KEKE-3310 file (N, C-alpha, C; in steps of 0.2 Angstrom, whole numbers, plus 5000, padded with zeros to 4 digits):
npx = (4807:4790:4776:4765:4771:4779:4791:4805:4822:4829:4840:4849:4851:4849:4840:4827:4831:4829:4822:4825:4812:4799:4791:4776:4775:4762:4757:4752:4736:4718:4714:4715:4727:4737:4750:4757:4757:4764:4777:4779:4778:4789:4800:4798:4800:4814:4819:4816:4823:4836:4837:4838:4828:4817:4808:4792:4785:4770:4759:4745:4734:4726:4714:4711:4716:4728:4745:4759:4775:4770:4766:4760:4747:4733:4733:4727:4715:4713:4702:4709:4720:4732:4746:4755:4765:4770:4776:4771:4761:4763:4754:4755:4746:4736:4722:4705:4700:4712:4717:4706:4700:4695:4705:4712:4702:4702:4714:4713:4704:4712:4720:4732:4745:4746:4753:4749:4733:4718:4702:4691:4696:4703:4693:4685:4694:4697:4685:4682:4672:4665:4677:4679:4667:4668:4680:4674:4665:4672:4675:4686:4695:4700:4694:4693:4679:4665:4655:4644:4640:4628:4626:4613:4605:4609:4604:4591:4580:4576:4584:4596:4597:4597:4609:4618:4616:4621:4635:4638:4638:4651:4659:4670:4687:4683:4685:4682:4679:4680:4674:4681:4693:4711:4727:4725:4716:4704:4701:4695:4698:4687:4683:4674:4656:4648:4655:4654:4643:4647:4659:4655:4647:4657:4665:4657:4658:4668:4664:4651:4649:4653:4663:4663:4675:4679:4691:4707:4717:4735:4748:4752:4755:4762:4762:4770:4765:4770:4768:4758:4745:4742:4754:4766:4779:4793:4791:4783:4768:4772:4775:4781:4793:4785:4783:4784:4774:4779:4774:4771:4759:4740:4735:4739:4740:4738:4748:4757:4761:4767:4774:4791:4800:4788:4784:4791:4798:4799:4808:4812:4795:4791:4786:4779:4786:4775:4765:4770:4770:4757:4752:4758:4752:4738:4739:4742:4731:4720:4724:4723:4709:4703:4706:4718:4732:4749:4754:4753:4750:4746:4737:4738:4732:4741:4741:4749:4748:4737:4729:4723:4715:4716:4716:4718:4729:4730:4739:4751:4761:4776:4789:4807:4808:4796:4784:4780:4791:4802:4799:4799:4813:4819:4816:4824:4822:4827:4824:4825:4824:4812:4802:4805:4801:4787:4783:4785:4777:4765:4765:4764:4751:4744:4746:4741:4727:4725:4725:4713:4697:4684)
npy = (4428:4425:4433:4433:4433:4444:4457:4454:4459:4471:4467:4477:4495:4503:4510:4500:4492:4499:4510:4528:4538:4550:4560:4566:4575:4577:4589:4597:4603:4604:4601:4602:4597:4602:4609:4598:4590:4596:4596:4582:4579:4587:4579:4567:4571:4574:4562:4554:4561:4559:4546:4546:4550:4561:4575:4583:4596:4598:4609:4609:4620:4628:4632:4623:4623:4617:4619:4621:4620:4627:4640:4653:4651:4641:4623:4615:4602:4587:4574:4558:4564:4564:4570:4583:4576:4566:4550:4544:4548:4555:4556:4565:4568:4572:4568:4575:4578:4572:4560:4553:4547:4556:4564:4553:4548:4558:4557:4544:4548:4556:4546:4543:4534:4531:4533:4523:4518:4514:4522:4517:4510:4520:4529:4522:4518:4531:4534:4532:4524:4516:4509:4501:4494:4486:4478:4472:4464:4454:4446:4441:4450:4458:4472:4489:4493:4503:4517:4523:4539:4550:4567:4571:4562:4564:4576:4573:4571:4559:4549:4554:4551:4537:4535:4541:4532:4520:4524:4526:4512:4509:4514:4525:4532:4539:4541:4554:4556:4565:4557:4557:4563:4566:4564:4565:4576:4586:4576:4572:4567:4560:4560:4562:4560:4572:4579:4574:4576:4589:4587:4579:4587:4596:4589:4587:4599:4598:4587:4578:4566:4556:4546:4537:4530:4516:4517:4509:4497:4494:4497:4508:4503:4502:4497:4496:4493:4487:4486:4475:4464:4461:4463:4462:4460:4452:4456:4455:4457:4466:4466:4477:4477:4479:4495:4504:4517:4530:4542:4558:4564:4563:4556:4550:4564:4578:4587:4578:4570:4579:4590:4594:4582:4577:4564:4547:4534:4517:4504:4488:4486:4485:4471:4454:4440:4433:4442:4452:4445:4443:4456:4459:4450:4454:4467:4464:4457:4467:4476:4469:4466:4478:4482:4488:4497:4498:4506:4507:4512:4504:4504:4499:4493:4485:4473:4464:4448:4451:4459:4473:4480:4497:4508:4511:4519:4526:4535:4539:4551:4556:4560:4557:4555:4552:4540:4529:4528:4526:4514:4506:4508:4502:4489:4486:4493:4507:4525:4530:4519:4515:4525:4523:4510:4511:4519:4511:4500:4507:4509:4496:4492:4501:4497:4484:4487:4494:4484:4477:4473:4484)
npz = (4366:4365:4356:4365:4377:4381:4378:4368:4369:4358:4345:4341:4343:4333:4320:4311:4295:4279:4267:4269:4275:4272:4283:4290:4305:4316:4327:4342:4342:4346:4359:4377:4380:4372:4373:4379:4368:4358:4364:4364:4350:4346:4351:4344:4331:4332:4335:4323:4314:4318:4315:4301:4293:4284:4290:4290:4298:4305:4312:4322:4326:4340:4335:4327:4314:4302:4299:4290:4297:4307:4303:4292:4279:4282:4279:4264:4260:4250:4247:4246:4241:4247:4259:4258:4251:4259:4265:4276:4290:4307:4319:4333:4343:4357:4367:4364:4347:4342:4347:4346:4335:4326:4319:4313:4305:4296:4290:4284:4274:4267:4262:4268:4275:4293:4309:4323:4331:4322:4316:4323:4335:4341:4344:4353:4364:4368:4375:4391:4397:4387:4383:4395:4396:4385:4388:4400:4394:4388:4398:4404:4409:4423:4431:4438:4449:4443:4439:4427:4421:4413:4408:4405:4412:4425:4428:4430:4444:4449:4442:4446:4460:4460:4453:4462:4472:4467:4466:4479:4483:4478:4487:4497:4497:4480:4462:4452:4435:4419:4404:4392:4393:4393:4401:4415:4416:4424:4434:4450:4466:4478:4494:4504:4507:4505:4496:4484:4474:4469:4464:4453:4445:4442:4434:4423:4417:4409:4401:4394:4398:4411:4422:4437:4448:4458:4472:4470:4478:4481:4469:4455:4439:4423:4406:4391:4374:4358:4341:4329:4326:4313:4306:4293:4293:4302:4315:4330:4340:4355:4372:4385:4398:4413:4422:4437:4444:4454:4465:4474:4479:4482:4472:4455:4447:4435:4438:4444:4433:4424:4430:4434:4443:4448:4447:4448:4438:4440:4434:4432:4438:4455:4458:4459:4449:4444:4444:4435:4423:4422:4420:4407:4399:4400:4395:4382:4378:4380:4371:4359:4359:4359:4346:4343:4336:4332:4344:4362:4378:4393:4408:4425:4441:4454:4466:4476:4469:4462:4449:4441:4427:4422:4412:4394:4383:4368:4361:4370:4380:4372:4373:4375:4389:4393:4400:4391:4381:4389:4395:4384:4380:4391:4388:4377:4365:4358:4357:4343:4335:4339:4335:4321:4319:4321:4311:4300:4303:4301:4288:4283:4287:4280:4267:4267:4270:4258:4249:4251:4245:4241)
capx = (4801:4784:4772:4761:4775:4782:4795:4812:4826:4831:4847:4852:4848:4849:4833:4827:4834:4824:4824:4823:4805:4797:4786:4773:4773:4757:4757:4748:4729:4713:4713:4719:4734:4740:4757:4760:4758:4770:4783:4779:4780:4796:4804:4797:4804:4821:4820:4815:4829:4842:4837:4839:4821:4815:4802:4788:4782:4763:4757:4738:4733:4721:4708:4710:4719:4734:4750:4766:4780:4766:4766:4757:4740:4731:4734:4721:4715:4709:4701:4713:4726:4739:4747:4762:4769:4774:4775:4767:4760:4764:4749:4757:4741:4733:4715:4700:4702:4718:4718:4699:4697:4694:4711:4713:4697:4704:4720:4710:4701:4717:4724:4739:4747:4748:4755:4744:4727:4713:4697:4686:4700:4705:4687:4684:4699:4696:4679:4684:4666:4665:4682:4678:4662:4671:4684:4670:4661:4677:4674:4693:4699:4697:4694:4691:4672:4664:4648:4643:4635:4627:4623:4605:4602:4611:4599:4584:4580:4575:4590:4602:4596:4599:4616:4622:4616:4626:4641:4638:4640:4658:4663:4674:4687:4682:4688:4677:4683:4677:4675:4684:4699:4717:4732:4722:4713:4697:4699:4694:4697:4682:4684:4668:4650:4646:4660:4653:4639:4650:4664:4652:4646:4664:4667:4652:4660:4673:4662:4644:4649:4657:4664:4666:4678:4681:4698:4710:4723:4741:4753:4751:4760:4761:4765:4770:4764:4772:4767:4752:4744:4742:4761:4768:4786:4794:4790:4777:4766:4776:4773:4787:4794:4781:4786:4780:4773:4779:4772:4770:4752:4735:4734:4743:4736:4741:4754:4762:4763:4771:4779:4798:4800:4782:4784:4797:4796:4804:4808:4806:4791:4793:4780:4781:4786:4769:4761:4773:4768:4750:4752:4760:4747:4732:4741:4741:4724:4717:4726:4720:4702:4701:4708:4723:4737:4755:4757:4748:4752:4741:4739:4735:4734:4744:4741:4752:4747:4730:4731:4717:4716:4713:4714:4723:4731:4733:4745:4754:4766:4781:4796:4811:4808:4789:4784:4780:4797:4806:4797:4802:4820:4821:4815:4828:4820:4829:4819:4826:4821:4805:4798:4805:4796:4780:4781:4785:4770:4759:4765:4762:4744:4741:4747:4736:4721:4724:4724:4707:4692:4678)
capy = (4427:4425:4440:4433:4432:4450:4460:4452:4464:4472:4465:4483:4501:4506:4509:4494:4493:4501:4517:4534:4540:4557:4559:4572:4575:4582:4591:4603:4601:4608:4599:4605:4594:4605:4610:4592:4587:4600:4593:4575:4580:4589:4573:4562:4574:4573:4555:4552:4564:4555:4539:4548:4552:4568:4577:4589:4598:4601:4611:4609:4626:4628:4633:4617:4623:4613:4624:4618:4623:4631:4647:4654:4649:4634:4618:4613:4595:4585:4567:4554:4568:4563:4576:4586:4571:4562:4543:4542:4554:4553:4561:4565:4572:4569:4570:4576:4580:4570:4552:4550:4544:4562:4565:4546:4548:4563:4554:4539:4551:4558:4541:4543:4530:4535:4529:4522:4514:4517:4526:4514:4509:4527:4532:4517:4519:4538:4534:4527:4520:4511:4504:4497:4490:4481:4474:4468:4459:4449:4441:4438:4455:4461:4480:4493:4494:4510:4519:4527:4544:4555:4573:4572:4558:4566:4582:4571:4570:4551:4546:4557:4548:4530:4535:4542:4526:4516:4527:4524:4505:4509:4516:4531:4537:4537:4545:4556:4558:4566:4551:4558:4568:4562:4567:4566:4583:4586:4571:4574:4562:4562:4556:4563:4560:4579:4582:4570:4580:4595:4584:4576:4593:4599:4584:4588:4605:4595:4581:4576:4559:4555:4540:4537:4524:4515:4517:4502:4496:4492:4502:4509:4499:4503:4493:4498:4488:4489:4481:4474:4457:4460:4465:4458:4459:4447:4459:4453:4462:4465:4470:4479:4476:4484:4500:4506:4524:4532:4550:4560:4566:4558:4551:4552:4569:4581:4589:4573:4568:4584:4594:4591:4578:4575:4556:4543:4528:4512:4499:4485:4487:4480:4466:4447:4438:4431:4448:4455:4441:4444:4463:4459:4446:4458:4472:4462:4455:4473:4479:4466:4466:4485:4483:4494:4496:4502:4507:4509:4512:4501:4506:4494:4493:4479:4472:4457:4445:4454:4464:4476:4485:4503:4511:4511:4526:4525:4539:4542:4555:4553:4563:4552:4554:4549:4533:4524:4528:4523:4507:4502:4508:4497:4483:4485:4497:4514:4529:4531:4513:4515:4529:4520:4504:4513:4522:4505:4497:4511:4508:4489:4492:4505:4493:4479:4490:4496:4478:4474:4475:4488)
capz = (4369:4360:4357:4371:4383:4382:4373:4368:4368:4351:4344:4340:4345:4326:4316:4306:4289:4274:4264:4273:4274:4273:4288:4293:4312:4317:4334:4345:4342:4349:4366:4383:4380:4366:4374:4380:4361:4355:4367:4361:4343:4345:4352:4338:4325:4333:4334:4316:4310:4320:4311:4294:4290:4282:4293:4289:4304:4304:4319:4323:4330:4345:4331:4323:4307:4301:4296:4289:4301:4312:4300:4285:4278:4284:4273:4261:4260:4245:4248:4241:4238:4251:4263:4257:4248:4264:4265:4282:4295:4314:4323:4340:4346:4363:4369:4359:4340:4340:4347:4347:4329:4321:4314:4310:4299:4290:4287:4280:4268:4262:4259:4270:4281:4299:4315:4328:4330:4317:4319:4328:4341:4344:4347:4358:4369:4371:4379:4396:4399:4382:4384:4401:4394:4380:4392:4404:4389:4387:4404:4406:4411:4429:4431:4444:4448:4441:4438:4421:4422:4408:4411:4405:4417:4432:4429:4432:4451:4450:4440:4450:4466:4458:4451:4468:4476:4464:4468:4487:4484:4476:4493:4496:4492:4473:4458:4447:4429:4412:4401:4386:4394:4395:4405:4421:4416:4426:4438:4457:4471:4482:4500:4508:4503:4503:4490:4478:4468:4466:4459:4447:4442:4439:4428:4418:4414:4404:4397:4395:4401:4417:4425:4444:4449:4465:4473:4470:4482:4477:4466:4448:4435:4416:4401:4384:4368:4351:4336:4327:4324:4306:4304:4288:4295:4307:4322:4334:4345:4360:4378:4388:4405:4417:4426:4443:4445:4461:4466:4481:4480:4483:4466:4449:4443:4429:4440:4445:4427:4420:4434:4436:4449:4450:4448:4446:4435:4442:4429:4432:4444:4461:4458:4458:4442:4442:4443:4429:4417:4421:4417:4400:4396:4400:4391:4375:4377:4380:4365:4354:4360:4357:4339:4343:4331:4332:4350:4367:4385:4396:4415:4429:4448:4456:4474:4477:4463:4459:4443:4438:4421:4423:4405:4388:4380:4361:4359:4376:4380:4368:4374:4377:4396:4395:4402:4386:4378:4394:4396:4378:4380:4396:4385:4372:4359:4359:4354:4336:4333:4341:4330:4315:4318:4321:4304:4295:4304:4298:4280:4282:4288:4274:4261:4268:4269:4251:4245:4252:4240:4245)
cpx = (4795:4780:4768:4765:4779:4787:4802:4816:4828:4838:4852:4848:4847:4842:4833:4829:4828:4826:4822:4816:4804:4790:4783:4772:4768:4757:4753:4740:4724:4712:4717:4726:4738:4748:4760:4762:4763:4777:4784:4781:4787:4801:4804:4801:4811:4823:4820:4821:4835:4842:4837:4833:4820:4808:4799:4784:4775:4760:4749:4737:4727:4714:4707:4713:4726:4739:4756:4771:4776:4765:4762:4749:4739:4731:4727:4721:4710:4708:4705:4719:4732:4740:4754:4767:4773:4772:4770:4766:4760:4760:4751:4752:4737:4726:4710:4703:4709:4719:4711:4696:4696:4699:4713:4708:4699:4710:4718:4707:4706:4721:4731:4740:4749:4749:4749:4737:4722:4707:4693:4690:4702:4699:4685:4688:4699:4690:4680:4678:4665:4671:4681:4672:4664:4675:4680:4666:4666:4676:4681:4697:4697:4699:4692:4683:4671:4656:4648:4638:4635:4624:4616:4602:4603:4606:4592:4584:4580:4582:4596:4602:4599:4606:4620:4622:4621:4634:4643:4641:4648:4662:4667:4681:4685:4684:4683:4681:4679:4679:4680:4691:4705:4722:4729:4718:4706:4696:4699:4694:4692:4682:4678:4661:4647:4650:4658:4649:4643:4656:4661:4650:4652:4666:4663:4654:4665:4670:4655:4643:4654:4658:4666:4668:4680:4689:4701:4716:4729:4744:4750:4756:4757:4765:4765:4769:4766:4771:4760:4751:4744:4749:4763:4776:4786:4792:4783:4774:4769:4774:4780:4787:4789:4785:4781:4780:4774:4778:4771:4763:4747:4734:4738:4739:4740:4748:4760:4765:4768:4775:4785:4798:4794:4781:4790:4795:4802:4803:4814:4802:4792:4787:4783:4782:4779:4764:4763:4770:4761:4749:4753:4754:4740:4733:4740:4734:4719:4718:4723:4712:4699:4702:4713:4728:4743:4758:4751:4752:4746:4742:4735:4736:4736:4744:4743:4751:4741:4732:4724:4718:4713:4711:4719:4723:4734:4738:4747:4759:4772:4787:4800:4811:4801:4789:4784:4787:4802:4805:4800:4810:4823:4820:4819:4827:4821:4824:4819:4823:4814:4800:4799:4801:4789:4778:4781:4779:4765:4759:4763:4754:4741:4741:4742:4729:4719:4723:4717:4702:4686:4672)
cpy = (4428:4432:4439:4433:4438:4452:4457:4458:4465:4470:4472:4489:4505:4505:4503:4496:4495:4508:4522:4536:4548:4557:4566:4571:4580:4583:4597:4601:4606:4607:4603:4602:4597:4606:4603:4589:4590:4597:4586:4575:4582:4583:4568:4565:4573:4566:4552:4555:4561:4548:4540:4549:4559:4570:4583:4590:4601:4603:4612:4615:4624:4629:4628:4617:4620:4618:4621:4623:4628:4638:4647:4652:4642:4629:4616:4605:4592:4577:4563:4558:4568:4570:4578:4581:4567:4554:4541:4548:4551:4558:4561:4569:4569:4572:4571:4579:4578:4563:4549:4548:4550:4563:4558:4546:4552:4560:4548:4542:4554:4553:4541:4538:4534:4530:4528:4518:4518:4520:4523:4513:4515:4530:4528:4518:4526:4538:4529:4522:4514:4506:4499:4492:4484:4476:4469:4462:4453:4443:4438:4443:4459:4468:4483:4494:4502:4511:4524:4533:4549:4561:4574:4568:4561:4573:4580:4569:4562:4548:4548:4552:4540:4530:4536:4536:4520:4518:4525:4517:4504:4510:4522:4529:4534:4542:4547:4559:4560:4560:4551:4562:4563:4566:4569:4573:4582:4580:4574:4567:4564:4557:4557:4563:4567:4582:4579:4573:4585:4592:4582:4582:4596:4595:4585:4595:4603:4591:4580:4569:4558:4548:4541:4530:4523:4515:4510:4502:4494:4498:4503:4507:4501:4499:4495:4492:4491:4484:4480:4467:4456:4461:4460:4456:4454:4450:4457:4458:4461:4469:4471:4476:4481:4488:4502:4514:4526:4540:4551:4562:4561:4553:4554:4557:4572:4584:4584:4570:4572:4589:4591:4588:4576:4567:4553:4536:4523:4506:4494:4487:4482:4476:4459:4446:4436:4437:4452:4452:4442:4451:4463:4455:4450:4464:4470:4460:4462:4476:4476:4466:4473:4486:4488:4492:4500:4502:4508:4509:4509:4501:4501:4496:4486:4478:4465:4454:4447:4459:4466:4481:4491:4506:4510:4517:4524:4529:4543:4547:4552:4557:4557:4550:4552:4542:4528:4523:4525:4516:4503:4502:4503:4490:4481:4489:4504:4518:4530:4525:4512:4519:4526:4514:4506:4516:4516:4501:4500:4509:4501:4489:4496:4501:4487:4481:4491:4490:4475:4477:4478:4486)
cpz = (4364:4361:4363:4378:4385:4377:4374:4366:4361:4351:4343:4341:4338:4323:4312:4299:4284:4272:4269:4271:4275:4277:4290:4300:4313:4325:4336:4346:4346:4357:4371:4384:4374:4367:4375:4373:4358:4358:4364:4354:4342:4346:4347:4332:4326:4332:4327:4312:4312:4317:4303:4290:4289:4286:4291:4295:4302:4311:4318:4328:4335:4341:4327:4316:4307:4297:4296:4293:4306:4309:4294:4285:4280:4278:4271:4261:4254:4246:4243:4239:4242:4256:4262:4255:4253:4263:4271:4287:4302:4318:4331:4344:4352:4364:4363:4352:4339:4341:4348:4341:4324:4316:4310:4304:4294:4286:4282:4274:4264:4259:4261:4276:4287:4305:4320:4326:4325:4321:4324:4335:4345:4347:4353:4364:4372:4376:4385:4398:4393:4382:4389:4399:4389:4384:4397:4400:4388:4392:4407:4409:4417:4429:4438:4443:4447:4440:4432:4422:4415:4411:4411:4410:4424:4433:4431:4439:4452:4448:4444:4457:4465:4457:4458:4473:4473:4466:4475:4488:4482:4482:4492:4499:4485:4469:4452:4441:4423:4408:4395:4387:4395:4400:4412:4422:4419:4432:4446:4461:4476:4489:4505:4504:4501:4498:4484:4472:4465:4462:4453:4442:4438:4433:4422:4414:4408:4399:4399:4398:4406:4420:4432:4445:4456:4466:4473:4474:4478:4474:4458:4444:4428:4412:4394:4379:4362:4346:4333:4325:4317:4302:4299:4289:4300:4314:4324:4338:4352:4366:4382:4395:4408:4421:4431:4443:4452:4461:4473:4483:4482:4478:4460:4445:4438:4432:4441:4439:4423:4424:4435:4443:4452:4451:4446:4444:4437:4437:4431:4438:4449:4462:4457:4450:4439:4440:4436:4423:4416:4418:4410:4396:4395:4395:4384:4373:4376:4373:4359:4354:4358:4350:4338:4338:4333:4339:4355:4373:4389:4404:4419:4437:4450:4463:4475:4470:4459:4455:4441:4433:4423:4416:4400:4385:4373:4358:4366:4375:4376:4368:4376:4385:4398:4396:4397:4383:4383:4395:4390:4378:4385:4393:4379:4365:4361:4355:4346:4332:4334:4336:4323:4314:4318:4314:4299:4297:4301:4291:4279:4282:4282:4268:4261:4267:4261:4247:4246:4246:4244:4242)
residu = (MET:SER:ALA:ARG:GLY:GLY:LEU:LYS:PRO:ALA:ALA:SER:SER:GLN:PRO:SER:PRO:GLY:ARG:ALA:LEU:LYS:VAL:ALA:VAL:LEU:ALA:GLY:GLY:ARG:SER:SER:GLU:HIS:ASP:VAL:SER:LEU:SER:SER:GLY:ALA:ALA:VAL:ARG:ASP:GLY:LEU:ARG:SER:GLY:GLY:HIS:GLU:VAL:VAL:TRP:VAL:GLU:VAL:GLY:ARG:ASP:GLY:ALA:TRP:ARG:ARG:ASP:GLY:GLU:GLY:GLU:PRO:LEU:GLY:ALA:MET:PRO:GLY:GLY:GLY:LEU:LEU:GLY:VAL:ASP:VAL:ALA:PHE:PRO:VAL:LEU:HIS:GLY:ARG:PHE:GLY:GLU:ASP:GLY:THR:VAL:GLN:GLY:MET:LEU:GLU:MET:LEU:ASP:VAL:ALA:TYR:VAL:GLY:SER:GLY:VAL:ALA:ALA:SER:ALA:LEU:CYS:MET:ASP:LYS:VAL:LEU:PHE:LYS:GLU:LEU:MET:ALA:ALA:ALA:GLY:THR:ILE:PRO:GLN:VAL:ALA:TYR:VAL:ASP:MET:ARG:GLU:GLU:ARG:PHE:ALA:ASP:ASP:GLY:ASP:ARG:LYS:ARG:LEU:LEU:GLU:GLN:VAL:ALA:ARG:LEU:GLY:LEU:PRO:ALA:PHE:VAL:LYS:PRO:ALA:HIS:MET:GLY:SER:SER:VAL:GLY:ILE:VAL:LYS:VAL:SER:ALA:ARG:ASP:GLU:LEU:GLU:ALA:ALA:ILE:GLU:SER:ALA:PHE:SER:TYR:ASP:ALA:ARG:VAL:ILE:VAL:GLU:ALA:ALA:ALA:SER:GLY:ILE:GLU:VAL:GLU:CYS:GLY:VAL:LEU:GLY:ALA:VAL:HIS:ALA:ALA:SER:ASP:ALA:ALA:THR:LEU:ALA:SER:VAL:PRO:GLY:GLU:ILE:VAL:PHE:GLU:GLY:ASP:PHE:TYR:ASP:PHE:GLU:ALA:LYS:TYR:ALA:PRO:GLY:GLY:MET:GLU:LEU:LEU:VAL:PRO:ALA:ARG:ILE:SER:GLU:GLN:ALA:ALA:ALA:ARG:VAL:ARG:GLU:LEU:ALA:LEU:GLU:ALA:PHE:ALA:ARG:ALA:GLY:CYS:ASP:GLY:LEU:ALA:ARG:VAL:ASP:PHE:PHE:VAL:ASP:GLY:ASP:ARG:VAL:LEU:LEU:ASN:GLU:LEU:ASN:THR:MET:PRO:GLY:PHE:THR:PRO:THR:SER:VAL:TYR:ALA:LYS:LEU:LEU:ALA:ALA:SER:GLY:VAL:GLU:TYR:ALA:GLU:LEU:VAL:ASP:ARG:LEU:CYS:ARG:LEU:ALA:LEU:GLU:ARG:HIS:ALA:ALA:LEU:GLY:ALA:GLN:ALA:PHE)
# end
């Protein structure tokens, strides 16, 4: 199947051929998702080792310092000097100071190949409002209705009234979200008008920019993307079989995502073939329009054959039981092959960028 039509099953579950790599796995970080990142990083480390690669563990502390094996003195960095002699870095970092373009910029300055999207795409997709604005500009990607709020505007009585009027037009229930947080941190479902302002003020305690989204009907469906348009290899940019998120609570919150038994992933999703094809098509379009690279998990609401884009995550949870890995495994790409492919895509991109004239 072509890149535009979805993911063709891999011929083998073994890692793609090529020399063994020395890979720095970066995990931890300064964000509220520190512990989630450590779990994801440990899984990536084990997957790389099972594929025959050498792994250097670099733990990013809550203070922002990088330490080899999580111990000793913080690592020093010299622009253009690489990182611990590795071939490629795998920054399994979630949230701020991880998947928002900051670490990606540092790795660019070190001249190290790294897995995942570059600086611009990482920063863009981390900002829920900017991402939605870019998708809206395309004119071809249906989305959930939303209102953008900035703390300084909400503090002004006149602006506050206008913003609340815009939210009223969305209807209730609505979801109030910090614009730059991941893993559903800080999200509040508002079902009554008198709850709205308190929910917005709570979200501002996490972020100076907040998004309020209309509730969407239907089910939550997610799709994994693997690859890159620029790839020099024969591997295309591929979209996985869509999966359906089933959970017990009011919405897919942090507890549902990470508590044992909090959610169930059904693959394939219980949607029509037409809707599944549309999910894959929109996942690839969003990935390309945002300028993403390597991987992403793209989230949707599906009601019958109506598909609405919700958001795109450039570094989703990465344990073998995480949604992204399960979607790719169900589509024929097992975990060891997945992390291997991502490292090799990173090396291809780094080589391509190095060949460009500045």
